[in-house]
One Martini backbone bead per residue (centre of mass of N, CA, C, O) as a GRO file, in nm:
protein
  149
    1MET     BB    1  -3.091   1.513   2.489
    2PRO     BB    2  -2.852   1.382   2.630
    3GLU     BB    3  -2.522   1.457   2.629
    4TYR     BB    4  -2.397   1.165   2.617
    5ARG     BB    5  -2.547   1.084   2.354
    6GLN     BB    6  -2.431   1.296   2.169
    7HIS     BB    7  -2.139   1.213   2.210
    8HIS     BB    8  -2.169   0.922   2.109
    9ARG     BB    9  -2.268   0.996   1.824
   10HIS     BB   10  -2.022   1.159   1.747
   11GLN     BB   11  -1.821   0.925   1.773
   12GLN     BB   12  -1.953   0.742   1.562
   13GLY     BB   13  -1.919   0.936   1.325
   14GLN     BB   14  -1.610   0.945   1.337
   15GLN     BB   15  -1.557   0.643   1.298
   16GLN     BB   16  -1.688   0.622   1.015
   17THR     BB   17  -1.488   0.839   0.881
   18GLN     BB   18  -1.217   0.665   1.005
   19GLN     BB   19  -1.209   0.431   0.844
   20SER     BB   20  -1.065   0.197   0.685
   21PRO     BB   21  -0.930   0.189   0.344
   22VAL     BB   22  -0.829  -0.097   0.277
   23ALA     BB   23  -1.070  -0.251   0.151
   24GLU     BB   24  -1.128  -0.047  -0.075
   25MET     BB   25  -0.843  -0.052  -0.210
   26LYS     BB   26  -0.832  -0.353  -0.262
   27GLU     BB   27  -1.075  -0.355  -0.458
   28LYS     BB   28  -0.960  -0.164  -0.668
   29ILE     BB   29  -0.718  -0.346  -0.744
   30LYS     BB   30  -0.885  -0.610  -0.820
   31ARG     BB   31  -1.001  -0.491  -1.096
   32TYR     BB   32  -0.700  -0.554  -1.183
   33GLN     BB   33  -0.516  -0.786  -1.352
   34GLN     BB   34  -0.348  -0.537  -1.457
   35LEU     BB   35  -0.169  -0.264  -1.356
   36LYS     BB   36  -0.129  -0.118  -1.637
   37ALA     BB   37  -0.450  -0.034  -1.644
   38MET     BB   38  -0.399   0.172  -1.431
   39PRO     BB   39  -0.451   0.475  -1.358
   40ALA     BB   40  -0.273   0.729  -1.224
   41GLU     BB   41  -0.503   0.848  -1.052
   42GLU     BB   42  -0.552   0.586  -0.890
   43ILE     BB   43  -0.276   0.559  -0.764
   44VAL     BB   44  -0.282   0.829  -0.614
   45SER     BB   45  -0.537   0.777  -0.447
   46ILE     BB   46  -0.435   0.527  -0.298
   47ALA     BB   47  -0.175   0.647  -0.180
   48ASP     BB   48  -0.312   0.865  -0.016
   49ARG     BB   49  -0.496   0.690   0.169
   50ILE     BB   50  -0.273   0.493   0.273
   51GLY     BB   51  -0.066   0.694   0.377
   52ALA     BB   52  -0.252   0.818   0.592
   53HIS     BB   53  -0.324   0.560   0.742
   54LEU     BB   54  -0.035   0.467   0.820
   55LYS     BB   55   0.023   0.713   0.988
   56ASN     BB   56  -0.220   0.682   1.193
   57ILE     BB   57  -0.106   0.381   1.291
   58GLY     BB   58   0.233   0.412   1.305
   59LEU     BB   59   0.393   0.386   1.058
   60LYS     BB   60   0.703   0.374   0.936
   61THR     BB   61   0.887   0.480   0.676
   62THR     BB   62   1.112   0.258   0.688
   63GLN     BB   63   0.918   0.018   0.639
   64ILE     BB   64   0.842   0.098   0.350
   65ARG     BB   65   1.129   0.142   0.233
   66LYS     BB   66   1.230  -0.147   0.247
   67PHE     BB   67   1.037  -0.245   0.028
   68LEU     BB   68   1.113  -0.042  -0.190
   69ASP     BB   69   1.409  -0.131  -0.216
   70GLY     BB   70   1.343  -0.416  -0.320
   71ILE     BB   71   1.202  -0.319  -0.579
   72ARG     BB   72   1.441  -0.153  -0.694
   73LYS     BB   73   1.636  -0.389  -0.728
   74ILE     BB   74   1.467  -0.534  -0.937
   75ASP     BB   75   1.458  -0.304  -1.141
   76THR     BB   76   1.761  -0.294  -1.190
   77GLN     BB   77   1.786  -0.577  -1.308
   78PHE     BB   78   1.600  -0.523  -1.550
   79ASN     BB   79   1.772  -0.274  -1.661
   80ARG     BB   80   2.041  -0.473  -1.695
   81GLY     BB   81   1.889  -0.718  -1.879
   82LYS     BB   82   1.713  -0.869  -1.712
   83SER     BB   83   1.462  -1.056  -1.735
   84PHE     BB   84   1.149  -1.087  -1.677
   85ASN     BB   85   1.032  -1.218  -1.351
   86LYS     BB   86   0.760  -1.334  -1.188
   87ASP     BB   87   0.887  -1.472  -0.938
   88THR     BB   88   1.023  -1.222  -0.819
   89VAL     BB   89   0.756  -1.081  -0.757
   90ILE     BB   90   0.610  -1.298  -0.585
   91LEU     BB   91   0.852  -1.304  -0.363
   92LEU     BB   92   0.746  -1.048  -0.206
   93LYS     BB   93   0.527  -1.165  -0.020
   94PRO     BB   94   0.699  -1.299   0.209
   95LYS     BB   95   0.838  -1.036   0.297
   96LEU     BB   96   0.578  -0.899   0.386
   97ALA     BB   97   0.481  -1.118   0.585
   98TYR     BB   98   0.717  -1.096   0.778
   99ALA     BB   99   0.671  -0.802   0.857
  100ALA     BB  100   0.374  -0.849   0.954
  101GLY     BB  101   0.448  -1.057   1.176
  102ARG     BB  102   0.618  -0.851   1.347
  103GLN     BB  103   0.394  -0.599   1.262
  104GLU     BB  104   0.075  -0.623   1.241
  105ARG     BB  105  -0.073  -0.351   1.298
  106THR     BB  106   0.106  -0.181   1.073
  107VAL     BB  107   0.172  -0.384   0.818
  108LYS     BB  108  -0.084  -0.539   0.732
  109PRO     BB  109  -0.229  -0.316   0.566
  110LEU     BB  110  -0.011  -0.308   0.350
  111MET     BB  111  -0.038  -0.604   0.266
  112GLU     BB  112  -0.340  -0.599   0.182
  113VAL     BB  113  -0.280  -0.402  -0.061
  114LEU     BB  114  -0.019  -0.539  -0.204
  115ASP     BB  115  -0.104  -0.822  -0.277
  116PRO     BB  116  -0.287  -0.758  -0.530
  117ALA     BB  117  -0.066  -0.588  -0.670
  118ILE     BB  118   0.131  -0.818  -0.718
  119ASP     BB  119  -0.057  -0.992  -0.887
  120ALA     BB  120  -0.091  -0.747  -1.107
  121ALA     BB  121   0.251  -0.735  -1.154
  122LYS     BB  122   0.365  -1.029  -1.269
  123ASP     BB  123   0.324  -1.018  -1.608
  124SER     BB  124   0.477  -0.728  -1.627
  125TYR     BB  125   0.675  -0.454  -1.645
  126GLU     BB  126   0.451  -0.241  -1.653
  127SER     BB  127   0.315  -0.338  -1.390
  128PHE     BB  128   0.560  -0.314  -1.206
  129LYS     BB  129   0.589  -0.003  -1.236
  130LYS     BB  130   0.317   0.052  -1.092
  131LEU     BB  131   0.398  -0.066  -0.823
  132LEU     BB  132   0.628   0.129  -0.774
  133ALA     BB  133   0.448   0.384  -0.784
  134LEU     BB  134   0.267   0.309  -0.547
  135ILE     BB  135   0.488   0.295  -0.326
  136GLU     BB  136   0.601   0.575  -0.368
  137GLY     BB  137   0.331   0.714  -0.300
  138ILE     BB  138   0.300   0.611  -0.013
  139VAL     BB  139   0.555   0.741   0.095
  140ALA     BB  140   0.488   1.033   0.022
  141TYR     BB  141   0.214   1.057   0.180
  142HIS     BB  142   0.317   0.973   0.451
  143LYS     BB  143   0.505   1.216   0.477
  144TYR     BB  144   0.299   1.444   0.424
  145TYR     BB  145   0.126   1.347   0.694
  146GLY     BB  146   0.384   1.292   0.910
  147GLY     BB  147   0.562   1.064   0.878
  148GLY     BB  148   0.795   0.877   1.045
  149ASP     BB  149   1.112   0.708   1.121
   0.00000   0.00000   0.00000
């Protein structure tokens, strides 16, 4: 077999192993109607794969952290006695869409994964805390794989 064909096949093999995990992780999250039912091991696994992927496509840690900060502010409100409000959680989606609209190539994959997670986190505070853990995990693994600010 000519060398250029072997090289082309090798490249195809690499592309298949480096495909985006976004669709797979999105489907994993969609299996849970409520995020509180998702085992911690699954959250860690998803955060690991998405954190690595977001680093590889060039998303900056600060961009994920901005969204994480918004989630933490909501969590602080709930901890200070404000009752859990599902509308507050759902309204995270437009904020994420705005960021994805500004930087589609890098933020849109994050949005695609977090959109079903927000849907599954809107019905209870326990589910919301799992959403917070998922985003914290994504930030942690993004940094672990060398994601910069």
